[in-house]
C-alpha positions as CSV (number, residue, x, y, z in Angstrom):
1,M,-4.6,-0.6,41.6
2,N,-1.9,1.5,41.1
3,R,-1.5,2.7,45.2
4,N,-2.1,1.0,48.6
5,T,-5.8,2.8,48.6
6,I,-6.3,0.8,52.1
7,K,-4.4,2.9,53.8
8,K,-6.2,6.4,53.3
9,I,-9.3,8.4,52.7
10,I,-8.8,10.8,49.9
11,A,-11.1,13.4,49.9
12,S,-11.7,17.6,48.7
13,G,-14.0,18.9,51.2
14,L,-16.0,16.6,53.8
15,I,-19.3,16.2,55.7
16,I,-18.0,14.3,59.1
17,V,-20.9,12.9,61.0
18,T,-20.3,11.2,63.7
19,T,-21.3,9.4,67.4
20,V,-19.1,10.1,69.7
21,V,-18.5,9.4,73.3
22,F,-16.8,11.5,75.9
23,A,-15.2,11.4,79.3
24,E,-14.4,13.3,81.7
25,I,-11.1,14.2,83.4
26,N,-11.8,15.2,86.4
27,N,-9.7,17.5,89.2
28,N,-7.3,14.6,89.7
29,G,-6.6,14.1,86.3
30,L,-8.7,10.8,86.1
31,K,-11.4,9.8,83.4
32,M,-14.9,9.4,84.5
33,P,-17.4,8.0,82.6
34,G,-19.9,10.5,80.4
35,N,-21.5,10.6,77.4
36,I,-22.9,12.9,74.5
37,A,-24.3,11.3,71.4
38,F,-24.3,12.5,68.2
39,N,-26.6,11.2,65.6
40,S,-24.7,8.6,63.2
41,I,-26.1,7.9,59.5
42,V,-24.9,4.5,59.5
43,E,-23.5,1.7,61.4
44,A,-20.0,0.8,61.7
45,E,-17.9,-1.4,63.8
46,E,-17.0,-0.4,67.5
47,I,-13.4,1.5,67.6
48,S,-10.9,1.4,70.1
49,T,-12.1,3.9,72.9
50,G,-8.3,5.7,73.9
51,N,-8.9,9.1,74.0
52,T,-6.4,11.9,73.0
53,E,-6.3,15.3,74.5
54,A,-5.0,18.0,72.3
55,V,-2.2,20.0,73.9
56,K,-0.5,22.2,71.2
57,E,-1.4,22.2,67.6
58,D,1.5,19.8,67.0
59,K,1.6,17.4,70.2
60,S,-1.1,15.4,72.1
61,K,-1.2,13.5,75.1
62,V,-3.1,9.8,75.3
63,L,-5.5,10.0,78.4
64,P,-6.4,6.6,80.2
65,E,-8.8,4.2,78.6
66,V,-11.9,3.8,79.6
67,K,-13.2,0.5,80.0
68,N,-16.2,-0.8,78.4
69,Y,-16.3,2.6,75.9
70,S,-17.1,2.5,72.4
71,L,-18.3,4.8,69.5
72,K,-19.7,4.1,65.7
73,Q,-17.3,5.0,63.0
74,S,-18.2,8.3,61.9
75,N,-20.2,8.4,58.3
76,I,-18.4,10.9,55.8
77,N,-19.6,12.9,53.0
78,I,-18.7,15.8,50.6
79,L,-19.7,19.0,51.7
80,S,-17.7,21.2,49.0
81,G,-14.3,21.3,47.6
82,K,-12.1,23.4,45.5
83,S,-8.2,23.0,45.4
84,G,-7.1,25.3,48.7
85,N,-10.6,25.4,50.2
86,V,-11.9,22.8,51.9
87,T,-15.3,22.8,53.9
88,V,-16.1,20.6,56.9
89,S,-19.3,19.9,58.0
90,W,-20.4,17.3,60.8
91,T,-24.0,16.9,62.5
92,K,-25.0,19.2,65.2
93,N,-25.6,18.5,69.0
94,S,-27.3,20.6,71.5
95,K,-25.4,19.2,74.3
96,A,-22.1,20.1,72.3
97,N,-20.7,23.3,73.3
98,G,-17.8,22.9,70.2
99,Y,-15.8,21.1,68.2
100,Q,-12.0,20.7,67.2
101,I,-11.0,20.3,63.5
102,Q,-7.5,19.0,62.8
103,Y,-6.0,19.2,59.5
104,S,-2.1,18.1,58.3
105,T,0.3,17.1,55.9
106,D,1.3,14.1,57.9
107,Q,-0.9,11.5,58.0
108,N,-0.2,11.1,62.1
109,F,-1.1,15.1,62.3
110,V,3.1,16.0,63.2
111,S,2.5,19.6,63.3
112,S,-0.9,19.9,62.7
113,K,-3.3,22.5,63.0
114,I,-6.4,23.0,65.2
115,K,-9.5,25.2,64.1
116,T,-12.1,25.5,67.1
117,I,-15.8,26.3,66.4
118,K,-17.5,27.3,69.6
119,G,-21.3,26.9,69.9
120,Q,-23.7,23.8,69.7
121,N,-25.3,25.2,66.8
122,K,-22.1,25.2,64.7
123,N,-22.0,22.4,61.8
124,S,-19.6,23.5,59.3
125,T,-16.5,25.3,58.6
126,K,-13.8,26.0,56.0
127,L,-10.2,25.8,55.8
128,A,-8.5,27.9,53.5
129,K,-6.1,28.8,51.7
130,L,-4.5,25.4,52.0
131,N,-1.3,24.5,49.6
132,S,-3.3,23.3,46.5
133,K,-0.3,21.4,45.7
134,K,-0.1,19.5,49.0
135,N,-2.1,16.5,50.5
136,Y,-3.7,17.4,53.8
137,Y,-5.2,14.7,56.1
138,V,-8.5,16.5,58.3
139,R,-10.4,14.7,61.4
140,V,-13.1,16.4,63.7
141,R,-14.1,16.2,67.3
142,G,-16.7,17.8,69.8
143,Y,-16.1,19.1,73.0
144,A,-18.6,19.5,76.1
145,K,-18.1,21.7,79.4
146,K,-19.3,20.8,82.6
147,G,-17.9,23.1,85.0
148,R,-14.5,23.1,85.4
149,N,-13.8,19.9,83.5
150,K,-14.4,19.4,79.5
151,Y,-15.3,16.9,77.6
152,Y,-13.8,15.1,74.3
153,S,-14.9,12.7,71.8
154,D,-12.9,10.5,70.3
155,W,-11.6,11.7,67.1
156,S,-13.8,11.3,63.6
157,S,-12.1,9.3,60.6
158,C,-9.6,10.8,59.0
159,A,-10.2,12.1,55.1
160,E,-7.0,12.9,53.1
161,I,-7.5,15.8,50.9
162,I,-5.3,14.9,47.4
163,S,-4.2,17.3,44.9
164,W,-4.5,16.4,41.4
165,N,-1.6,14.7,40.0
166,S,-0.1,15.1,36.9
167,K,1.8,12.9,36.4
168,W,-0.9,10.2,36.6
169,E,-0.9,8.3,33.0
170,F,-4.1,10.2,30.6
171,A,-4.2,13.6,33.2
172,S,-2.6,15.3,30.5
173,Y,-5.6,14.7,28.4
174,S,-8.1,16.1,30.8
175,K,-9.2,20.0,30.7
176,I,-11.0,19.9,34.2
177,H,-9.6,18.9,37.4
178,T,-9.9,21.8,39.7
179,D,-11.8,19.3,42.4
180,S,-10.6,16.6,44.1
181,A,-11.9,12.9,44.9
182,V,-13.0,11.5,48.1
183,L,-12.1,7.5,49.1
184,Y,-14.1,6.5,52.1
185,F,-12.7,2.8,53.8
186,S,-15.2,0.4,54.9
187,S,-15.7,-0.7,58.8
188,A,-17.5,-3.6,58.0
189,S,-16.2,-6.6,60.0
190,K,-15.1,-7.9,56.8
191,V,-13.5,-5.9,54.6
192,K,-13.2,-6.8,50.9
193,N,-10.0,-4.7,50.2
194,K,-11.6,-3.6,47.0
195,T,-12.0,-0.2,45.9
196,V,-15.2,0.7,43.5
197,C,-15.0,4.3,42.0
198,I,-18.6,5.5,42.2
199,N,-19.2,7.9,39.1
200,A,-22.1,10.2,39.4
201,G,-22.8,11.2,35.8
202,H,-22.8,14.8,34.9
203,G,-22.9,17.9,37.0
204,T,-19.9,19.9,36.2
205,K,-20.3,23.5,35.5
206,G,-19.0,24.7,32.1
207,G,-17.7,21.4,30.7
208,E,-20.1,21.4,28.1
209,S,-17.8,24.1,26.5
210,V,-14.5,22.0,26.8
211,K,-13.6,19.5,24.0
212,T,-11.1,16.5,25.1
213,L,-9.9,13.5,22.8
214,C,-12.5,11.0,22.2
215,H,-9.5,8.2,22.2
216,P,-5.6,8.6,24.0
217,D,-4.4,8.0,20.4
218,G,-6.0,10.6,18.8
219,S,-8.2,8.5,16.3
220,A,-12.0,8.8,15.3
221,K,-14.8,7.3,17.6
222,V,-16.3,4.2,15.8
223,T,-19.5,4.4,16.8
224,G,-22.4,7.1,17.7
225,G,-23.5,8.4,21.2
226,S,-23.7,11.6,23.0
227,T,-20.8,12.1,19.9
228,S,-21.1,11.4,16.4
229,Q,-19.4,8.4,15.1
230,G,-15.8,10.0,13.2
231,A,-15.7,12.6,15.5
232,I,-12.0,13.1,17.1
233,R,-13.2,15.5,20.2
234,A,-15.9,15.4,22.6
235,T,-17.6,17.7,25.1
236,S,-15.4,17.2,28.4
237,I,-18.1,16.3,30.0
238,N,-22.0,17.2,28.8
239,G,-24.9,18.3,31.3
240,G,-27.1,15.1,30.6
241,T,-30.3,14.9,30.3
242,T,-33.6,15.9,32.0
243,L,-36.3,13.3,33.3
244,N,-39.7,13.1,32.7
245,D,-41.1,14.6,36.1
246,G,-38.5,17.2,35.3
247,T,-35.4,16.2,37.5
248,P,-32.0,17.0,35.8
249,E,-30.2,13.4,35.3
250,A,-27.0,15.0,37.1
251,K,-29.5,14.9,40.3
252,A,-30.8,11.7,39.9
253,T,-27.2,10.0,39.4
254,L,-26.1,11.6,42.5
255,N,-29.0,10.8,44.5
256,L,-28.3,7.0,43.5
257,A,-24.6,7.4,44.1
258,M,-24.6,8.3,47.1
259,I,-27.3,5.5,48.2
260,V,-24.8,3.1,46.4
261,K,-22.0,4.5,48.7
262,Q,-23.5,3.5,51.8
263,K,-24.5,0.2,50.7
264,L,-21.1,-0.8,49.1
265,L,-19.3,0.4,52.4
266,K,-21.7,-1.6,54.6
267,A,-20.6,-4.7,52.3
268,G,-17.1,-4.3,53.0
269,Y,-15.9,-2.3,50.0
270,N,-14.0,1.0,49.9
271,V,-15.8,3.7,47.7
272,L,-14.2,6.5,45.7
273,M,-16.6,9.2,44.9
274,V,-15.7,12.0,41.9
275,R,-19.1,13.7,42.7
276,E,-20.8,14.4,45.7
277,G,-22.3,17.9,44.8
278,E,-24.0,19.5,42.8
279,D,-20.9,21.0,40.9
280,A,-17.9,18.7,40.9
281,Q,-15.1,20.2,38.5
282,I,-14.1,17.1,37.5
283,D,-14.2,16.2,33.5
284,N,-15.0,12.6,31.9
285,I,-11.0,12.2,31.6
286,G,-10.6,13.1,34.8
287,R,-12.9,11.0,36.7
288,T,-11.6,8.1,35.0
289,V,-7.9,9.1,35.7
290,Y,-8.7,9.4,39.3
291,A,-10.5,5.9,39.1
292,N,-7.6,4.2,37.9
293,N,-5.5,5.9,40.0
294,C,-7.5,5.1,43.4
295,A,-9.9,2.4,42.6
296,D,-9.9,-1.3,41.7
297,Y,-13.3,-0.8,39.2
298,H,-15.0,2.3,37.8
299,I,-18.9,2.3,38.1
300,A,-20.8,5.7,35.9
301,L,-24.2,5.8,36.6
302,H,-26.6,7.3,34.0
303,Y,-29.8,7.5,33.0
304,D,-30.8,6.9,29.3
305,S,-32.2,9.8,26.7
306,T,-35.2,7.2,26.0
307,S,-38.6,7.8,27.2
308,S,-39.7,4.2,27.3
309,N,-39.4,3.0,30.3
310,K,-37.0,0.2,28.8
311,G,-35.0,-0.9,31.8
312,A,-31.4,-1.0,33.0
313,F,-28.3,-2.1,31.0
314,Y,-24.5,-1.1,30.7
315,I,-22.9,0.4,28.0
316,G,-20.1,-2.5,26.8
317,V,-17.2,-2.4,24.3
318,P,-18.4,-2.2,20.7
319,D,-17.4,-5.2,18.4
320,N,-14.6,-3.4,16.6
321,Q,-11.4,-4.7,16.1
322,S,-9.8,-1.3,15.7
323,Y,-11.0,-0.2,19.0
324,K,-10.7,-3.5,20.8
325,N,-6.6,-2.9,19.5
326,M,-6.1,0.3,20.5
327,Y,-4.5,0.9,24.1
328,P,-5.8,0.8,27.2
329,V,-8.9,-0.7,25.7
330,S,-7.1,-3.8,24.2
331,K,-5.6,-4.8,27.6
332,N,-9.2,-4.5,29.4
333,W,-12.2,-4.6,27.3
334,K,-12.9,-7.8,28.4
335,K,-12.5,-6.8,32.1
336,H,-15.5,-4.2,31.3
337,N,-17.9,-6.8,30.0
338,K,-17.2,-8.6,32.6
339,L,-17.8,-5.7,35.0
340,G,-21.4,-5.0,33.3
341,K,-22.6,-9.0,33.0
342,N,-22.0,-9.0,36.4
343,L,-23.9,-5.7,37.6
344,V,-26.8,-6.3,35.5
345,L,-27.4,-10.0,36.8
346,G,-27.4,-8.4,40.1
347,M,-29.7,-6.1,39.6
348,K,-31.8,-8.3,37.6
349,N,-31.7,-10.7,40.7
350,A,-32.6,-7.9,42.8
351,G,-35.7,-7.1,40.8
352,V,-34.4,-4.6,38.7
353,K,-35.8,-4.2,35.0
354,I,-33.2,-5.1,32.5
355,H,-33.7,-3.5,29.1
356,G,-33.3,-6.7,26.7
357,N,-30.2,-8.7,27.2
358,G,-28.7,-5.9,29.1
359,V,-25.8,-4.7,27.0
360,M,-25.3,-1.8,24.1
361,G,-21.8,-1.5,22.6
362,I,-21.0,2.0,22.4
363,D,-17.8,4.0,21.8
364,L,-17.1,6.0,25.5
365,T,-14.4,8.2,26.3
366,Q,-14.5,6.9,29.8
367,T,-13.5,3.2,28.4
368,S,-11.2,4.4,25.9
369,Y,-9.2,5.9,29.1
370,S,-9.5,3.6,31.5
371,T,-7.0,1.0,32.9
372,I,-9.7,-0.7,35.5
373,P,-12.7,-2.4,35.0
374,S,-15.0,0.3,34.1
375,V,-19.1,0.5,32.8
376,D,-21.4,3.2,32.3
377,L,-24.5,1.6,34.2
378,E,-27.6,3.2,32.7
379,V,-30.1,2.3,35.5
380,G,-32.8,3.4,33.8
381,D,-34.3,6.4,31.3
382,K,-36.2,9.8,31.5
383,S,-39.3,7.6,32.0
384,S,-37.8,5.4,35.3
385,N,-38.9,5.5,38.8
386,H,-36.6,7.1,40.7
387,S,-37.9,7.5,43.9
388,N,-35.5,6.0,47.2
389,K,-37.1,2.9,47.2
390,T,-36.3,2.5,43.6
391,L,-33.0,4.0,44.0
392,E,-32.5,1.5,47.0
393,T,-32.9,-1.5,44.9
394,I,-31.0,-0.5,42.2
395,A,-28.1,0.3,44.7
396,V,-28.7,-3.5,46.4
397,G,-28.3,-5.1,43.1
398,I,-25.1,-3.1,42.4
399,V,-24.0,-4.7,45.4
400,K,-24.6,-7.9,44.4
401,G,-23.5,-7.4,41.2
402,M,-19.8,-6.5,42.8
403,N,-19.8,-9.5,45.2
404,K,-20.4,-11.4,41.9
405,V,-17.0,-10.1,40.5
406,N,-15.3,-10.3,43.8
407,K,-16.4,-14.2,44.3
């Protein structure tokens, strides 16, 4: 990895879903137990029970600890986000009177701002006009009033909003990158200290009208695919196919990506998400550049355009010496293939149907720009079952495959 991703969560917008424990401060300044439970989607380890009460935007005081109190770490998802404009959302709770959203350019929330949202039925707010060239940290907590006293939850986990870095290697080759990525940290009891980028294929409006270089050195594609052999430029990101039941591929890959994300987090992996909504304004090169700089592995999820229900496979590096000699493929193609083989084996062990020997060699933009182990994982085709049950099985297989890679 090119940075210490173990310390941060990267986000462009987020849904903060939290289970919280409240404590009451009585007239004597003592903290008395009381609780309001918010819905939590996933289980996570217990965290410290110390609480803080905001006094001013940039100051806080630590309240006495309540023994035997704990809370589950919050689950965070992207709702929407554009540079300088972030939407934060959380689960509603009928017992809460409102919420506080704190954000700062400092990870310790020095000189922070707090936005208070009143009303138990509120579950989202926008943080507008943020400086798109700066990074922001964001967290949320709930509060409830009882008489003259006020109850506060612990803060949710933190998310960092990261602006696009034009100094990253290959960043100048990307044409669409106005959205950011989100890095989630595992709260499992045993973390892997590895970050997996899960790329829900497609889902970028306007991507087909923009062209980017197929290879960073300007050479021609050595195989066909969505772009023909010999082409110098390709669409920055295409719209994908449509499954036989009418479901857009972009929707199916997103549904799978969200399930894979949760299973990887539970297994101890940190997860970088480059798309969590219908439209993410990051093209193929942009997603690859984010993965290169913020993750250890890059897995793009796709469905093949055939209709034979042929099974899953990964796109491997084609057996073409000139392509294998091209940087950065030259330094990583063996790692790409190793990742793909283990993912396919993991899915096979989970009961997923595999096509042939599980690999097809194609010259892809993704692998042409990847500086970390990276694969396009075709989890099925237009005729494949994409029910939640099937997606759960595929996700289990992906985790099994990652565990094989990280033995």
